[in-house]
N, C-alpha and C positions, 0 to 999 in steps of 0.2 A: 404436400410440401411442408416441412417444418418451418418455424419462424426463423428469420435471420437473427443471429446473436450479435450484440455489439462487441467490439474488441476491447476487452477490459483494460489492457495496458495503454491503449490509445486514449481511453476515456479518462484515465488518471493523469495523462500528460498534456492533453489539449482541451480547450473549451471553445465554444462557439459564441460569438457576440450576438447582439440583437440584430445587427445588419447582416449576419451570416458569415462574417470573417472568422478565421481560426486563430486563436491566440496560443502562444507557447512560451515557456520559460527558457531563457538562454542557458547554454552549457558553460563550462569552464569557471565556475564560481564556487567550487567545493574545496579545493586544496591548492597549495603553492601560491597563496594570495600575496605573500610578501614580495614576490618577483614581479607581479603584474602592476601596471600603472593604475593610479587612482581613477583616472578618466575611463580606462578600460573597464574597471570593476563597476563604476557608476553606470556605464552603458549597459552592462550585462544584467543589472538589477531590474531593468525595465522589461516588460513583457513584449514579445515580438509578434508581429502579424505575418502569418504564413502567406507565401505567394500562391496565387489562385491555381496554378497547375498542380501544386502539391496538396492544396487545401481540399480539392475535390475528393481525393482518395481518403484523406483523414476524415472528412465530413461523412463519407459513406460508412467508415468503420465506427464512428461515434454514434451516429443517428440510426443505425439499423435496429429496428424494433422486432 
């Protein structure tokens, strides 16, 4: 059996914290920023923590060696 390869697209978009949670960057902060509220843009700047049901799949894609 060949080695499992990590998903390169997922590796660029997600990262795993020390406790095993998956971090991601929020979307909708690239264009049309004049129309969005300041509080919305401020919230989108922060990194998000993925829910565990989705994080299992992402963790498997990232950590495959």
